Each structure stands twice: as C-alpha cells, then as structure tokens.
N, C-alpha and C positions, 0 to 999 in steps of 0.2 A: 035265051038270055037269062042271065043271073039277076037275080031281084038285088038290087042294092039294100043295103041296112038301114034299117031307120033309126035317125039320131033322136034319142030323148032329151028331151029340153026340161030341165029344171027352174022353178020360180025361185028368183032370189026374193027373200024376205025384206021388207022396208026397214032401214035402221031406226032404233027404239029413240023415242026422242029423250033429249037431257034432262036431266033429275031437276026437279024445281029447288029454287033455293030456299035453305032452311031457315028457320025462324032465328036461329042465333046469329047467321051472317048478318041478316037485318040489323040485329041489335047493337053486332059490332060496328056495323057502319055508320048507325046512328051514335053510338056512343064517341067514335072518333069524331066525326062532323061536331058533334057539342063540344069535345074538349077542345078540339082546334079553334072552334068559335069562341069558347072561353078564355083561352089563351090569348086569342087574337085581341079580343075585348079588355083582357088584363093589360096586355101590351099599350094599348089605346089608352087605357085609364092610367096607366102608371106614366106613358110620356105627358099626357094631358094634366095631371093633377099632382104629379109629384114635384115639389118643389124645395129649395134648400136656401137657407139665408145664413150668410157667414158675416159675424159680429167682430169688427177689428177695433180694439183699443190701442191707437197709435202711440209712440213713443217722441213725444215733443223733444225738440231740442232747441235750445237758445241762439238765437241769429240777432246780430246787430249789423249796423254801418254808420259811417259817419262821413258826411260832406260838405263842401264848402259852397255856400250860395250868396249870389249877389243880389241884394233888395236895392232897386234901382225906381225911378219914379217911371220912364219908359223901359221895359223890357225890350234886348234886341238878341240875346242869347237864348238858349232852350235851357240853360241854367240860372237864368233870371227869374225873379221874381218882383211883382210891382210893390212899391210901399216907399216910405218915407222916413226923414232922420230929423229929428228935432234933440235940443238939450238946453237945458238951464243951470244955475247956480242956487244952492239952497243951504242955509246957515240955522242950528239950533244947538240949544245948551240943555242939558239935562242932569238931575242928581239921580245918582243909581245905589240903592241901599245894597251892601255886600251882602253876601251867604256866609252863614257861620262855618262854612266847610275847614276854614283854616285856623279857627280861635285858637289861641294858645293860654294855657292854665298860667296866672302869674300870682305871685302872694301879694298881698294888699292887707290893710287894716281892717279888721271887723269891727262893725257900729252898731248901735242900737238906741234905742231911747231908755232913760233911768229915770226914775223919782225920787228925789232927795228929802227925806223927811227930817223935821225939826222937832225933837221932843222936850227941846230946853226951854226956858224962860226967856230966852234973848235970841235976837234973829242973828244967823250966821252968813257972812258973806264968803262967798269959794269963788276963787280968781278960775280964769281959765286956764287949762292942764292942770286943774286938781287932780290929783291922783285918786282912784278907786280900785280897790284890790277884792278879786272873788277869793270864794273859800280854796280854790286850787291854787291860788298865788298867780293868777293872770292880773298884770296890771292894766288899766284903762285910765284914760284921761278925759276929763270934759271938755266939750269943744268953746263953751262960753262962759264967762264970769255969771255968776247968779247970787242973790242974797236970799235967803231961805228964811221966812218969817219965824218967829217965836210959835211952836204949838201948830206948823203948818207945813206945807209940802211945795216942791218947784218941780216940773220934768224941764230935762235938759240932754241933748244928744252928747255921747261919747263913744271913743274909739280906742280901739287896743293899742297900747304903747309900741309894741312892735307888729311886723306884718306875719301872715302865715294863718293856717287853718287853727291853730290853738285857740286864736278870739273867737272863734265860733260855738260860742256857749249857750247854753239853754237859760231860760228864767232864771235869775238867783239874788242871794242879797248881796251888797258890797260894805265893806267898811272903808272909811277915809283914814287911811294912815296920818295923813297929816295933822289931825286933830290929836290933841292930848288924849291919853287913856279912858277920863271921865267921860268926855264929848263923843267919843266913839259909840259907846254904848247909845246916846240920845240922838246922834246925828249919823246916818246912813243912808244908803240908796239900795234901791231896788228894782230889777228890769222884769216887766210883764210878758215880754216876748224875747225869743231867741237873738242874738247878736249875729250878724251874716256878713259877709263879703271878706273873709281871712283868704279866700282864694277868688280870683275873678278870670273873666275870661275876657282876651285882649286880641281884637282883630288889626293884624298888620296888612295894609296895604301891599300887594305885588303887582308886578308887572302883568299878570295874567288878569288881575281884576280889572286894571285900566283897559287892556286890551277887549276883554268879554263886555264892559259897560261900554266902550266906543262901538263895537260890533252891534249890541242891541240898540244902541240909538241910532247907527246907519240904517239900520231895519225899517225901524219907525219912519226915520225921513224918507226912504226909499216908497213906502206905501204911501205915504200924502204925496210924493212928488210924482206919483203916476199919474193921479188924477190931474195934477196941473198939465202933465204933458201931453196926456189924452185931449184935454181941450185946445192945447198948443198945436197939436198935431191936425185935428179935425179930420174929417171922412170917417169912412165905415169899415176900419181894418178888423181882421178878426184875429189876427196874431199880433204879438207883441214880445221885446226883448229888450233888458235894460242892462247898461252897464253904468257902474258908480266909480268916481276918482275921487279919494280924498284930498282936498287940497290943503287944508289945515285941521290940527288935532290937538287940544289943549286940556291940560286939567290941573285943578289947583291942590291936587293930593299925589305929590311924587311916591314913589314906590319907597316903604320903610316907614311910613306914618302911622301910628294908632288912629284908627277912625272906622267909623261904621258905615260910611259912603263916601263916594265921590263925585264929583261934580264935573263932567265932560261938555266941551263944545267943541262941533264939527262943523266943517265949510266942505261941501259937496258938490259936486259936477254930476250930474246923471242925464245919460244919453239914453235917448229912448229911440229903438228901430220898431217901426210898424210895419206889416207885411198882410197879405193873405193867406191864412194859414191852411187853407185845403190847396192850396197851388203848391206851397212848400212841403206840404204831407205827400202829395202826388209824386213831387222830384225822390223825397226820401224813400218812400214805398219803393218806386221802380228800382232805386239802387241797391234796395234790401232783396228784392226779389232777383236781381242779377247776381246775388251771392248765394241763391240757393240753389242746392243739388237738383238735377231733372227728376220730375216726379215729386216733389214737394212744393208746398204751398204755405202761406204765412197765416198764422192763425195768431189772436189776441194781439193784433196791432192795430192802434188807434193813434188819430192824431194828437189826441191829450196826451201820448206817450212820448212824442218829441221833445227832446231837450235842446234848446236854441240857445246859443251863447255868441254875445257880438265880440269880433274879432278886431275888426277895424272899421273907420267911418270916416268921412268926408261930409262936414257939416254943409260947405260951400257947393259943393255937388251933388248934396242927396243922393250919397251912394254909402252903403255900409256892407262889409263881408261878414256872415252870420255862419258859424259851425252849428250844423245840425245831426244830432245822434238820434237813433230810430233803434228800436229793440223790441222784439218780440219773439214768438214760437215757430218753427218751422215743423209742420206735420206731414202725414202722408197725403197726397193728393188722390183724388178717384181716377185721375188718369194715368197713375204711375203703373208702368208695364207688370210690375207684381202683381196688379190687381186683374190682369187679363183673364177672363173668365174662361177662354177656351182650354185654358192648362188644366182648371178644373173638374172639366166634364168626365163623368164616371169614375172618379176617383174616390177612395175613403174617405171618413170624416178625418181620420188620424193623418193619412197621408197630405192632405191639403192644411192641417194645422201644422204640421212639421215643417211643411214648405214656406209658411207665411210666418210661422215664429222664428225662422232663422234668421230674418233680416231685422237688423236693428232698428229699424224705423218703425216695428210692431211690438208693442208691450205685451199683447195676449189675443187670443183668437178663440171665439165660441160658435158653433155652428148648430144650427136648429132645424128639424126636417117636418115637412108636412108630405103625407103622414108621418108620425112621430115615430113609426118604426124603421125608416128607412136608415141605410148605414153609409150609403153611397150617394154622392151627389147625382142630381139629375144629367141625362146624357145631352140634353139640350141647354144649351148656356142661357138662354132668355129665360129659362127657369131657375137660374141661379141669382140671389141677388146678394150685394155687399154693401155692408151698413158700415160706416165709419164713424164712431163714437166719441 
C-alpha cells in the first residue's frame, strides 16, 4: 500500500485590532459639538430676546357729519333725544358809541383864547365879531362883546373868519384893524396857546353802524335771556341751543346823520331748546363713525365740539328739530389690516418702512430694534410691537 501524503496545515494569524482614534478626531468632534451648541443657543437667544418696535405717526384726516335730531319730552325713535322747549319776549334799549373807522376830515373854523390888552387911559368897548388880524394876515373874530378897562386886560374866545387849516396858528400877537392907527399900538390881543380846529373829524352814521350796534345789543340781551329761560325750563339738562327772532328794531339816528353814538332798542323773541348733551353726542358720534373708512378711528372728537342749531320748534307740543354738526380727525386704527404684524415678520426695516409709508394714512415710520444692531424684524410676530403716536 502506498502511503498517503500528509497535508500541511497553516495557522492563520488573528486580524490586527483597529487603530485607536487619534486625539485630533476627538478635538474635531468636541469643537463641532460646541459650535452646534453655540449656534443653537444663539438661535434660541435671538428668538427669545430680539424685539422690534414700529413707531407710526399717522396722517390725520378731517371728517365731519351733520344730522337732524328731534328733541322731545318722551323719545319714541332712535334719533330722538329727551328735552324741552321754552320761549319768552325780551326788550332793551342801549346807546352804542361809534368807532372812528369812518371819520371824515371836514374844514371848520379854528379857535382859541386871546387876551386883549388896553394900555390907553380910557376903557375900550369891543362888540362881538370884532376883528383880530395875525401878522400873517389871517383874520379872526371874537365871539362875545367885551369892555377892556383902561390899563387892564380881558380874555375872550375867538375863531377864524374862514374855515380851513390856515386858522391853526401858534401863539402870536393880533392887531385890531377896527381901531384907528393910534389906538392899535395901545390896544391889541395876544394868544398864549395855539389855535386849533381848522380841520376836524366828523363821524357820519352808516347802515353798517346801526346793524353792528343792533347785533351787539342782541348778543347782550341773549346772554341775559339764557339765565331767565334756564330757570323757566327747570330740570337738569346738560345741553342747550337758542334761537332769536327780532320782533322790533328802532333807532333815533338814521343813516347819514353826523353823530358819535347811536341809540338802539330791540324787542326779541328767544326760544331755548334744552336736552341731554351726552345722548345727542352719542348719536352724532355714531353718524361720524359711519362715514369713516374701514380701519380708521376718530381722534380729537368731543361733545364740546358739537355745533347745535334750532331749525324748527313747536311750543305747544314741546318739540324741536335741531341740526347737529360734529367735526374731528380720522386717524389710523390699531386694527387696520395695514398693521397686520404677520406681513412684517423677517423683513428688513427698509422694506417695512416702504410698505407703511406708501399709505396716505401714515405720515412717517421709525423702527427701533433690541438688540440695536439688528436690521431685520423678528421671525415671531409676538416680538413685534406697533406704536401709533
């Protein structure tokens, strides 16, 4: 038998263990983890603390409304306001001093006081209108007759012989041309003060003067009548409106008369409508809001800004129709869709300003950030604040 060959067995070597991670790898992993953590923290901080405030200065628009309201004792309609109507007759006369706005210059005779001296040995009688002549040749006449005693003097008023500014002369010495030449040197006149009145202002009454005087008197009468009518109405009303009717107007000074004052008498019928102001204001305010565009609200509107006038009244039924006018400003409302914060999320300040300032309801926009170096608005709309200033 042949011997079988013997197989050689080879021992396999065990695989070498993997190399241990290097220190640099651990460092990279640590740095990457720290960076990711830092970025995550930065994002959280940004989202938590970033804030933006949009400051808006709106463009106010004038708005007004007018409505007619019934003032009645017992309201039955939504447009009725509780109130009452009273009336009375008032009479008064008054003198009104006219202004100098329409004074006209008129020539007149200048006048003044002269002292007549008599240096002769006998008294000298002088009749009224005795002539006095100034060195410039301007003639004057004394107003009253006088007798000048010998070696004495007497004072008397004198006026220019003709009208005009020529008679306004300063202090001077006058001769008396009616005396003979020898007496003129002994008997003469002197003025210590200037003569005036050659030109005077004359006030001529015009129709406008009478109308103004009547209007002033009517205003005074109305103020006095208000107290009387308030007592007459009684009650605790917070609003009132008055209507006046001139029943009679008289004057003793017709137009064209020269006068410095006029006398006017009036007979007035005054009607008073008393109501609750807050109720009337509520109706007017609601009407004003109806006229405003959506997204606008009223500003600077108060009950004191209402203008109430009496249109019609019935004293027997105690009913009055009044016209109410209310004015104010319409400004941007916080609920305006233009101010929806969602549209500003993540946008730049320039973009937001451009969008808002394109509206004619906004005058200007300013945006502030926290922290201050941010240039874009937060991505959370709750971190955006809108302030209408």
